[in-house]
C-alpha positions, 0 to 999 in steps of 0.5 A: 500500500505504501509503495502504491501511495509513493508511486502515485505521489511520484507520478503526480509530481512528475505530471505537475513538473511536466505541466509547467515551463518557464519562458525566459527573457528574450523569448516569446511563447506560443501555446498549442492545444490539440494541434491548434495555436492560441492567438495570444503570445506568451511573455516571459515568466512561468506558464502552466499547461496540460501536457497531455493535450498542449505544449508551449513553443518558445521562439527566440527574439534576441539578435542572432549571429550567422557567420558564413565563409562564402565564395562570392562572384564578381563582375569579371566572373571570378570568385573571392573568399569572403568572411561575412556576418549577418545579425538578425532577430525575429520580429516579436509581432510576427512570431506566430506567423513565422512559426506557422509558415516556417516552423522552428527551422526558420533560420535555415529555411528562410534567413540563411538561404536568402542571406547567401543569395543576396550576398551573391547577387550584390557582389556580382555587381562589383569587380574584384578591386571594388570589393577589395578596395572601396568602402565596404560600408556601402556594400554592407548597406546594399546587402542589408537593404536588399535582404530587408526587402526580401524577408523583412515582411516575412517577420525578420528584422535585419540588424546588420551585415558585416564584411569581415574579410575579403581574401583574394588570390595572391597574384591578384592581391599583388597586382592590386597593390602594385597598381595602387603603388603606381597610382601613388607614385603618379600622384607624387610626381604630379605634386613635384611637377606642380611645385616646380611649375609654381617655383618657375612662376615665382622666379619669373615674377621676381625677375620681371619685378627686378627688370621693371625696377631697373627700367624705372631707375634707368629712366630717372638717371642722366649724365649730369646726375651721374657726374654730380653724384661722382663728384660728391663721392670724391669730395667725401673721400678727399675729406677722409684722413687717409692718404690718397692720390687724385688723377684726372683726365681733364673731365673727371678726377680719379682717386687712388689710395695709398 
């Protein structure tokens, strides 16, 4: 009798435990009774149900990270290895429709398949150099917008698309780097040429200024003025205490020091 009572108690406890579940933060619950979903979603907290005819389905609405190592095509028809990450979450208001349409395997069925297809479609619009060298934020935004357009109305929110790494064949990487170095050298040479042109222009302007100054001075000089200045200079020298010899050709005196 005691064994029967113990068995009944154990069974009762097991039934009680199995009829309770906890919906954690970041989850939304759906109650399904005899194959039919209840219209109202269940929020976080403990929930009770009849385990014989009902079950609680838990859907994660937190942001999920999907990492993919993909070979993406380019405009030239080449394939480049790419490390790409998708961040997404299920729209809390669309949990019921997501489960009804795609089940619990919605990530594999809808999200990943569309993510890979969108990444390939977008990359095929760019050549290899653009994928490798241009602003990756632009390509990430294009992928995010197109993926949102594809599956946003199905109940999924795309948080971000991140291009972590683009791995090119070694020969192509070297060719791109060589071309980039050549472009930098050309820009440097153009700077040097522009600097030389500016310097030549400066020297030309300076020479023109000297030439104009000399023309102005020459236009103001006369023979009488030159003779007068020469005599004044000689007078000053003759008054100096140093010995000197003054010679003349009958026109202008010439002074010779001791």
